[in-house]
C-alpha positions in Angstrom: 30.1 -69.9 37.2 27.8 -72.9 36.7 25.8 -71.0 34.1 28.9 -70.2 32.2 29.9 -73.9 32.1 26.5 -74.9 30.8 26.7 -72.4 28.0 30.2 -73.4 27.1 29.2 -77.1 26.8 26.1 -76.4 24.6 26.6 -77.3 20.9 26.8 -74.2 18.7 24.5 -74.5 15.6 25.7 -72.6 12.5 28.5 -70.2 12.1 29.0 -67.3 14.5 30.5 -64.0 13.6 31.2 -60.5 14.9 28.9 -57.8 13.6 29.1 -54.0 14.0 25.9 -52.0 14.4 26.1 -48.2 14.1 23.2 -46.3 15.7 22.5 -43.0 14.0 23.4 -40.2 16.4 25.5 -42.3 18.7 29.2 -42.0 19.3 30.3 -45.4 17.9 29.2 -48.8 16.8 28.1 -51.6 19.0 29.8 -54.9 18.4 28.6 -58.4 19.4 28.7 -62.0 18.2 25.6 -63.5 16.4 24.7 -66.8 14.8 24.4 -66.5 11.0 20.9 -68.0 11.2 19.7 -65.4 13.7 16.8 -63.2 12.5 17.2 -59.5 11.9 14.6 -58.8 14.5 16.6 -60.6 17.2 19.7 -58.6 16.1 17.8 -55.4 16.5 16.6 -56.5 19.9 20.1 -57.4 21.0 21.5 -54.1 19.7 18.9 -52.1 21.6 19.6 -54.0 24.8 23.4 -53.5 24.5 22.9 -49.8 23.7 20.8 -49.3 26.8 23.1 -51.4 29.0 26.0 -49.2 28.0 24.0 -46.1 28.8 24.5 -44.5 25.4 22.8 -41.3 24.2 20.4 -40.5 22.7 18.0 -42.7 24.6 16.2 -44.9 22.1 13.7 -47.1 23.9 13.3 -50.8 23.7 10.5 -51.5 21.2 12.2 -53.2 18.3 9.2 -52.5 16.1 10.2 -48.8 16.0 13.6 -49.6 14.4 15.0 -50.8 11.1 18.3 -52.3 10.1 20.1 -51.2 7.0 23.2 -52.7 5.3 25.3 -49.8 4.0 27.2 -52.0 1.5 24.1 -53.4 -0.2 21.1 -51.5 -1.5 19.5 -48.8 0.6 16.6 -51.1 1.3 15.5 -52.0 4.9 16.3 -55.5 5.9 13.3 -57.7 6.6 12.9 -58.6 10.3 12.3 -62.2 9.2 15.5 -62.5 7.2 18.5 -64.2 8.6 21.4 -61.9 9.4 24.0 -64.1 7.7 22.1 -64.2 4.3 23.8 -61.0 3.0 27.3 -62.0 4.0 28.1 -58.6 5.5 29.1 -57.6 9.0 28.4 -53.9 9.2 24.9 -52.5 9.7 23.1 -49.2 10.5 20.2 -49.1 13.0 17.7 -46.3 12.5 14.4 -45.3 14.0 11.5 -45.8 11.7 10.3 -42.4 10.3 7.0 -41.3 11.9 4.1 -40.9 9.6 2.5 -37.5 9.2 -0.6 -38.8 10.9 1.3 -39.9 14.0 3.0 -36.4 14.2 -0.4 -34.7 13.9 -1.9 -36.9 16.6 1.0 -36.0 18.9 0.5 -32.3 18.2 -3.2 -32.4 18.8 -2.7 -34.2 22.1 -0.1 -31.6 23.2 -2.5 -28.8 22.3 -5.4 -30.3 24.2 -3.1 -30.7 27.3 -2.0 -27.0 27.0 -5.6 -26.0 26.5 -6.8 -27.8 29.7 -3.9 -26.2 31.6 -4.8 -22.7 30.5 -8.5 -23.3 31.4 -7.5 -24.6 34.8 -5.3 -21.6 35.4 -8.1 -19.2 34.4 -10.6 -21.0 36.8 -8.1 -20.9 39.7 -7.4 -17.2 39.0 -11.1 -16.4 39.0 -11.6 -18.3 42.3 -8.7 -16.5 43.9 -10.1 -13.1 42.8 -13.6 -14.0 44.2 -12.2 -15.2 47.5 -9.9 -12.2 48.0 -12.7 -9.6 47.1 -15.1 -11.0 49.8 
């Protein structure tokens, strides 16, 4: 209760407005109030935290560097993380995961293959030990 009173008495700088952030693959938008001078990066962070708090699917993670914010009304360009959210004058946004580069996908595949290879080698060694033990 005391924290609420302190927040209520603080002076609000700039205009505040309600925004709607739609996450691709999610059931519906997330709505929250932001200050017009707030940075896009802070809005992405707030959206990810709200998304996780609500227990929505698919699970996204919390690293804001893996996500981009689009404005569907304006051009199809990604909003800069250092831009203020109120600079475009819109209230609807789309949050998307950054596309993985081919190199990152290849690295993941090679790591998965090395793990599978080590498992099959381990299985072969265990099998050969079992055969040697049982034959004696």
